[in-house]
N, CA, C and O of each residue as an XYZ file, in Angstrom:
476
protein
N    -128.801   -115.438   -127.872
C    -129.307   -116.559   -128.641
C    -129.801   -117.675   -127.727
O    -130.811   -118.315   -128.016
N    -129.094   -117.907   -126.631
C    -129.514   -118.986   -125.743
C    -130.847   -118.660   -125.066
O    -131.616   -119.567   -124.748
N    -131.128   -117.361   -124.840
C    -132.410   -116.972   -124.255
C    -133.552   -117.343   -125.196
O    -134.602   -117.801   -124.744
N    -133.357   -117.151   -126.498
C    -134.376   -117.523   -127.484
C    -134.627   -119.030   -127.467
O    -135.775   -119.472   -127.477
N    -133.563   -119.803   -127.443
C    -133.695   -121.263   -127.435
C    -134.375   -121.715   -126.149
O    -135.212   -122.618   -126.170
N    -134.021   -121.096   -125.038
C    -134.605   -121.451   -123.754
C    -136.111   -121.184   -123.750
O    -136.886   -122.033   -123.308
N    -136.529   -120.025   -124.232
C    -137.954   -119.691   -124.290
C    -138.681   -120.603   -125.274
O    -139.822   -120.997   -125.032
N    -138.033   -120.933   -126.368
C    -138.632   -121.820   -127.372
C    -138.914   -123.194   -126.762
O    -139.989   -123.758   -126.964
N    -137.950   -123.726   -126.022
C    -138.143   -125.022   -125.377
C    -139.227   -124.957   -124.300
O    -140.025   -125.884   -124.167
N    -139.257   -123.873   -123.539
C    -140.307   -123.713   -122.519
C    -141.686   -123.643   -123.167
O    -142.641   -124.226   -122.653
N    -141.797   -122.943   -124.279
C    -143.076   -122.862   -124.982
C    -143.477   -124.203   -125.582
O    -144.661   -124.539   -125.605
N    -142.511   -124.969   -126.063
C    -142.819   -126.295   -126.594
C    -143.315   -127.222   -125.482
O    -144.261   -127.984   -125.682
N    -142.683   -127.157   -124.323
C    -143.140   -127.954   -123.186
C    -144.534   -127.513   -122.757
O    -145.384   -128.346   -122.444
N    -144.767   -126.206   -122.743
C    -146.089   -125.687   -122.379
C    -147.148   -126.160   -123.374
O    -148.260   -126.509   -122.977
N    -146.810   -126.174   -124.652
C    -147.749   -126.679   -125.661
C    -148.061   -128.153   -125.439
O    -149.211   -128.575   -125.565
N    -147.040   -128.933   -125.109
C    -147.264   -130.351   -124.821
C    -148.180   -130.535   -123.611
O    -149.059   -131.396   -123.623
N    -147.976   -129.732   -122.572
C    -148.824   -129.823   -121.386
C    -150.265   -129.415   -121.680
O    -151.203   -130.044   -121.190
N    -150.441   -128.365   -122.478
C    -151.796   -127.924   -122.838
C    -152.488   -128.998   -123.670
O    -153.673   -129.267   -123.476
N    -151.760   -129.606   -124.585
C    -152.348   -130.681   -125.394
C    -152.700   -131.886   -124.527
O    -153.670   -132.590   -124.809
N    -151.927   -132.126   -123.486
C    -152.225   -133.227   -122.573
C    -153.458   -132.915   -121.727
O    -154.277   -133.798   -121.471
N    -153.591   -131.660   -121.294
C    -154.691   -131.278   -120.413
C    -156.020   -131.102   -121.144
O    -157.077   -131.399   -120.586
N    -155.978   -130.627   -122.373
C    -157.201   -130.353   -123.124
C    -157.361   -131.345   -124.274
O    -156.493   -131.420   -125.145
N    -158.437   -132.093   -124.292
C    -158.626   -133.058   -125.382
C    -158.909   -132.393   -126.732
O    -158.800   -133.048   -127.769
N    -159.267   -131.117   -126.740
C    -159.571   -130.437   -128.006
C    -158.317   -129.910   -128.702
O    -158.401   -129.416   -129.827
N    -157.168   -130.007   -128.057
C    -155.903   -129.578   -128.662
C    -155.117   -130.841   -129.015
O    -154.903   -131.708   -128.168
N    -154.693   -130.931   -130.272
C    -153.990   -132.119   -130.750
C    -152.578   -131.748   -131.180
O    -152.374   -130.810   -131.951
N    -151.613   -132.496   -130.671
C    -150.217   -132.390   -131.102
C    -149.750   -133.768   -131.522
O    -150.036   -134.762   -130.855
N    -149.034   -133.822   -132.625
C    -148.581   -135.090   -133.182
C    -147.390   -135.675   -132.433
O    -147.059   -136.843   -132.640
N    -146.747   -134.913   -131.583
C    -145.596   -135.394   -130.837
C    -144.678   -134.250   -130.469
O    -145.027   -133.077   -130.601
N    -143.492   -134.619   -130.002
C    -142.533   -133.610   -129.562
C    -142.035   -132.754   -130.720
O    -141.862   -131.545   -130.568
N    -141.807   -133.368   -131.864
C    -141.360   -132.602   -133.034
C    -142.395   -131.585   -133.469
O    -142.059   -130.451   -133.809
N    -143.653   -131.994   -133.459
C    -144.730   -131.060   -133.809
C    -144.818   -129.941   -132.784
O    -145.114   -128.801   -133.142
N    -144.567   -130.247   -131.515
C    -144.591   -129.210   -130.481
C    -143.468   -128.204   -130.693
O    -143.666   -127.003   -130.513
N    -142.286   -128.692   -131.077
C    -141.164   -127.780   -131.344
C    -141.449   -126.883   -132.541
O    -141.172   -125.684   -132.497
N    -142.001   -127.454   -133.613
C    -142.331   -126.656   -134.800
C    -143.455   -125.671   -134.483
O    -143.403   -124.513   -134.897
N    -144.473   -126.130   -133.748
C    -145.593   -125.250   -133.399
C    -145.123   -124.107   -132.501
O    -145.576   -122.973   -132.658
N    -144.221   -124.391   -131.562
C    -143.698   -123.337   -130.694
C    -142.884   -122.327   -131.495
O    -142.958   -121.126   -131.238
N    -142.116   -122.806   -132.455
C    -141.346   -121.897   -133.310
C    -142.268   -121.034   -134.162
O    -142.074   -119.823   -134.264
N    -143.273   -121.660   -134.773
C    -144.228   -120.893   -135.574
C    -145.019   -119.911   -134.714
O    -145.291   -118.789   -135.142
N    -145.385   -120.324   -133.516
C    -146.122   -119.438   -132.620
C    -145.263   -118.234   -132.229
O    -145.769   -117.117   -132.116
N    -143.982   -118.460   -132.026
C    -143.072   -117.347   -131.743
C    -142.976   -116.376   -132.905
O    -142.964   -115.162   -132.701
N    -142.908   -116.896   -134.118
C    -142.837   -116.032   -135.303
C    -144.144   -115.274   -135.487
O    -144.134   -114.072   -135.752
N    -145.269   -115.971   -135.347
C    -146.580   -115.329   -135.489
C    -146.771   -114.262   -134.413
O    -147.282   -113.178   -134.690
N    -146.357   -114.575   -133.184
C    -146.479   -113.597   -132.102
C    -145.582   -112.386   -132.318
O    -145.919   -111.285   -131.883
N    -144.464   -112.569   -132.971
C    -143.554   -111.451   -133.222
C    -144.004   -110.586   -134.386
O    -143.741   -109.383   -134.396
N    -144.679   -111.176   -135.371
C    -145.020   -110.436   -136.588
C    -146.470   -109.970   -136.604
O    -146.738   -108.794   -136.849
N    -147.399   -110.868   -136.349
C    -148.824   -110.560   -136.536
C    -149.480   -110.029   -135.267
O    -150.329   -109.142   -135.343
N    -149.106   -110.551   -134.112
C    -149.769   -110.177   -132.855
C    -149.707   -108.680   -132.546
O    -150.720   -108.122   -132.125
N    -148.564   -107.998   -132.735
C    -148.555   -106.554   -132.450
C    -149.547   -105.766   -133.303
O    -150.155   -104.809   -132.824
N    -149.710   -106.160   -134.555
C    -150.667   -105.483   -135.431
C    -152.096   -105.709   -134.935
O    -152.906   -104.783   -134.896
N    -152.390   -106.957   -134.556
C    -153.725   -107.276   -134.032
C    -154.000   -106.530   -132.739
O    -155.105   -106.025   -132.542
N    -153.013   -106.451   -131.856
C    -153.204   -105.730   -130.603
C    -153.387   -104.236   -130.833
O    -154.151   -103.585   -130.120
N    -152.691   -103.695   -131.821
C    -152.838   -102.269   -132.131
C    -154.260   -101.953   -132.600
O    -154.875   -100.991   -132.139
N    -154.771   -102.769   -133.516
C    -156.100   -102.492   -134.048
C    -157.225   -102.880   -133.091
O    -158.345   -102.385   -133.217
N    -156.935   -103.758   -132.142
C    -157.961   -104.140   -131.175
C    -157.840   -103.355   -129.874
O    -158.470   -103.714   -128.879
N    -157.050   -102.299   -129.865
C    -156.862   -101.540   -128.634
C    -158.163   -101.007   -128.038
O    -158.333   -101.104   -126.823
N    -159.088   -100.452   -128.816
C    -160.324    -99.948   -128.187
C    -161.106   -101.033   -127.447
O    -161.542   -100.811   -126.318
N    -161.287   -102.186   -128.055
C    -162.027   -103.252   -127.371
C    -161.207   -103.845   -126.236
O    -161.763   -104.287   -125.230
N    -159.898   -103.856   -126.390
C    -159.027   -104.323   -125.324
C    -159.105   -103.381   -124.131
O    -159.093   -103.824   -122.983
N    -159.183   -102.108   -124.396
C    -159.328   -101.107   -123.336
C    -160.665   -101.274   -122.619
O    -160.721   -101.213   -121.391
N    -161.738   -101.484   -123.377
C    -163.060   -101.643   -122.785
C    -163.190   -102.918   -121.960
O    -163.931   -102.943   -120.978
N    -162.486   -103.966   -122.339
C    -162.561   -105.237   -121.607
C    -161.449   -105.378   -120.583
O    -161.241   -106.461   -120.037
N    -160.734   -104.297   -120.319
C    -159.642   -104.277   -119.339
C    -158.559   -105.311   -119.648
O    -157.990   -105.915   -118.739
N    -158.287   -105.502   -120.914
C    -157.212   -106.387   -121.348
C    -157.603   -107.827   -121.575
O    -156.778   -108.622   -122.025
N    -158.839   -108.188   -121.276
C    -159.246   -109.584   -121.441
C    -159.336   -110.000   -122.907
O    -159.236   -111.186   -123.222
N    -159.522   -109.034   -123.804
C    -159.583   -109.363   -125.224
C    -158.241   -109.880   -125.738
O    -158.177   -110.476   -126.814
N    -157.184   -109.659   -124.985
C    -155.868   -110.172   -125.372
C    -155.885   -111.694   -125.477
O    -155.188   -112.272   -126.311
N    -156.687   -112.345   -124.624
C    -156.796   -113.800   -124.710
C    -157.425   -114.232   -126.035
O    -157.070   -115.279   -126.575
N    -158.349   -113.440   -126.556
C    -158.956   -113.742   -127.853
C    -157.921   -113.566   -128.959
O    -157.868   -114.359   -129.899
N    -157.100   -112.524   -128.845
C    -156.027   -112.317   -129.824
C    -155.037   -113.478   -129.761
O    -154.597   -113.975   -130.798
N    -154.684   -113.914   -128.546
C    -153.779   -115.063   -128.401
C    -154.388   -116.328   -128.990
O    -153.685   -117.137   -129.595
N    -155.698   -116.498   -128.813
C    -156.376   -117.649   -129.419
C    -156.307   -117.567   -130.941
O    -156.140   -118.584   -131.614
N    -156.433   -116.369   -131.475
C    -156.297   -116.191   -132.922
C    -154.912   -116.573   -133.420
O    -154.773   -117.134   -134.507
N    -153.889   -116.274   -132.631
C    -152.529   -116.641   -133.009
C    -152.366   -118.161   -133.004
O    -151.696   -118.720   -133.872
N    -152.983   -118.827   -132.021
C    -152.959   -120.295   -132.011
C    -153.670   -120.861   -133.231
O    -153.212   -121.837   -133.825
N    -154.782   -120.251   -133.603
C    -155.538   -120.725   -134.769
C    -154.730   -120.525   -136.054
O    -154.796   -121.359   -136.957
N    -153.981   -119.447   -136.144
C    -153.129   -119.222   -137.322
C    -152.069   -120.322   -137.411
O    -151.805   -120.847   -138.493
N    -151.462   -120.670   -136.271
C    -150.472   -121.754   -136.268
C    -151.136   -123.067   -136.664
O    -150.542   -123.877   -137.376
N    -152.365   -123.278   -136.205
C    -153.133   -124.471   -136.584
C    -153.310   -124.531   -138.095
O    -153.193   -125.602   -138.692
N    -153.588   -123.400   -138.714
C    -153.790   -123.369   -140.163
C    -152.488   -123.533   -140.941
O    -152.499   -124.016   -142.073
N    -151.370   -123.135   -140.341
C    -150.091   -123.168   -141.045
C    -149.415   -124.532   -141.045
O    -148.594   -124.812   -141.919
N    -149.747   -125.386   -140.080
C    -149.005   -126.647   -139.990
C    -149.925   -127.830   -139.762
O    -151.026   -127.703   -139.227
N    -149.437   -128.982   -140.184
C    -150.122   -130.227   -139.862
C    -149.464   -130.794   -138.603
O    -148.311   -130.483   -138.305
N    -150.184   -131.605   -137.889
C    -149.654   -132.163   -136.657
C    -150.025   -131.351   -135.439
O    -149.692   -131.731   -134.317
N    -150.711   -130.237   -135.640
C    -151.203   -129.412   -134.541
C    -152.598   -128.955   -134.911
O    -152.804   -128.392   -135.987
N    -153.554   -129.192   -134.033
C    -154.933   -128.801   -134.312
C    -155.581   -128.279   -133.046
O    -155.344   -128.780   -131.947
N    -156.395   -127.269   -133.225
C    -157.155   -126.718   -132.111
C    -158.626   -126.999   -132.349
O    -159.049   -127.252   -133.477
N    -159.398   -126.953   -131.277
C    -160.826   -127.213   -131.370
C    -161.590   -125.963   -131.760
O    -161.147   -125.181   -132.602
N    -162.732   -125.790   -131.139
C    -163.572   -124.641   -131.405
C    -163.018   -123.372   -130.773
O    -161.912   -123.351   -130.234
N    -163.823   -122.315   -130.857
C    -163.388   -121.004   -130.398
C    -163.069   -121.005   -128.903
O    -161.980   -120.593   -128.505
N    -164.001   -121.459   -128.078
C    -163.792   -121.402   -126.634
C    -162.689   -122.348   -126.179
O    -161.967   -122.047   -125.229
N    -162.556   -123.469   -126.840
C    -161.467   -124.387   -126.502
C    -160.113   -123.748   -126.826
O    -159.142   -123.935   -126.093
N    -160.058   -123.009   -127.907
C    -158.815   -122.334   -128.281
C    -158.513   -121.178   -127.332
O    -157.350   -120.937   -127.005
N    -159.539   -120.464   -126.887
C    -159.333   -119.395   -125.900
C    -158.819   -119.988   -124.590
O    -157.889   -119.455   -123.985
N    -159.425   -121.091   -124.153
C    -158.952   -121.753   -122.930
C    -157.519   -122.247   -123.102
O    -156.716   -122.150   -122.174
N    -157.196   -122.768   -124.266
C    -155.823   -123.218   -124.535
C    -154.854   -122.038   -124.491
O    -153.739   -122.174   -123.987
N    -155.267   -120.884   -125.012
C    -154.408   -119.697   -124.987
C    -154.165   -119.230   -123.559
O    -153.055   -118.824   -123.215
N    -155.206   -119.287   -122.722
C    -155.047   -118.893   -121.319
C    -154.095   -119.852   -120.605
O    -153.172   -119.422   -119.913
N    -154.329   -121.153   -120.778
C    -153.452   -122.141   -120.141
C    -152.020   -122.047   -120.654
O    -151.070   -122.178   -119.882
N    -151.868   -121.822   -121.948
C    -150.532   -121.703   -122.529
C    -149.796   -120.505   -121.938
O    -148.603   -120.594   -121.650
N    -150.486   -119.400   -121.756
C    -149.859   -118.220   -121.149
C    -149.414   -118.499   -119.725
O    -148.302   -118.141   -119.335
N    -150.282   -119.139   -118.950
C    -149.964   -119.414   -117.549
C    -148.810   -120.406   -117.435
O    -147.844   -120.158   -116.714
N    -148.909   -121.520   -118.141
C    -147.889   -122.569   -118.047
C    -146.549   -122.069   -118.576
O    -145.505   -122.347   -117.984
N    -146.572   -121.342   -119.675
C    -145.338   -120.822   -120.249
C    -144.669   -119.827   -119.306
O    -143.446   -119.827   -119.170
N    -145.456   -118.987   -118.661
C    -144.886   -118.026   -117.701
C    -144.250   -118.737   -116.521
O    -143.156   -118.376   -116.086
N    -144.932   -119.743   -116.005
C    -144.394   -120.491   -114.864
C    -143.112   -121.212   -115.253
O    -142.118   -121.152   -114.530
N    -143.134   -121.896   -116.400
C    -141.937   -122.630   -116.837
C    -140.763   -121.695   -117.094
O    -139.633   -121.999   -116.713
N    -141.020   -120.573   -117.732
C    -139.944   -119.640   -118.040
C    -139.326   -119.082   -116.769
O    -138.105   -118.959   -116.673
N    -140.167   -118.740   -115.785
C    -139.614   -118.170   -114.555
C    -138.905   -119.222   -113.704
O    -137.811   -118.967   -113.200
N    -139.508   -120.395   -113.538
C    -138.893   -121.426   -112.691
C    -137.652   -122.011   -113.350
O    -136.586   -122.061   -112.735
N    -137.782   -122.450   -114.590
C    -136.630   -123.066   -115.268
C    -135.566   -122.023   -115.592
O    -134.375   -122.334   -115.588
N    -135.977   -120.800   -115.871
C    -135.003   -119.733   -116.113
C    -134.202   -119.423   -114.859
O    -133.004   -119.144   -114.924
N    -134.885   -119.476   -113.704
C    -134.174   -119.273   -112.438
C    -133.194   -120.391   -112.150
O    -132.106   -120.149   -111.628
N    -133.575   -121.624   -112.490
C    -132.664   -122.751   -112.305
C    -131.469   -122.623   -113.236
O    -130.345   -122.969   -112.872
N    -131.718   -122.130   -114.430
C    -130.628   -121.998   -115.409
C    -129.608   -120.968   -114.950
O    -128.409   -121.122   -115.182
N    -130.092   -119.912   -114.296
C    -129.190   -118.864   -113.828
C    -128.582   -119.190   -112.467
O    -127.782   -118.410   -111.951
N    -128.941   -120.315   -111.883
C    -128.366   -120.719   -110.618
C    -129.033   -120.115   -109.404
O    -128.405   -119.992   -108.352
N    -130.297   -119.732   -109.527
C    -130.990   -119.122   -108.403
C    -131.551   -120.168   -107.451
O    -131.817   -119.846   -106.293
N    -131.740   -121.405   -107.893
C    -132.298   -122.439   -107.037
C    -131.267   -123.490   -106.721
O    -131.562   -124.448   -106.005
């Protein structure tokens, strides 16, 4: 359970950083970031595997780069589900998905290592 909470907080921080870096991404505050991170986790757990399954041929042809488009779609779904979080156009959302993946991976590995006492 603590691993879930830890990843949720890392994703919320990553969302806040992406909203700070990109003017086309809007977050209403820390509470909105926590709710958006929770919704993004649920959407990624339920809808993303289905999208990746059906987009496998194009994902194969693009050597996996289409995954960023699928991730952008997941961000757009969260945008539609809640107020206090908004994404811009298509390319801005794709860029936000790329940055969110990078920042979230870095935060999870660095802060996760600190949590386990590796640093």
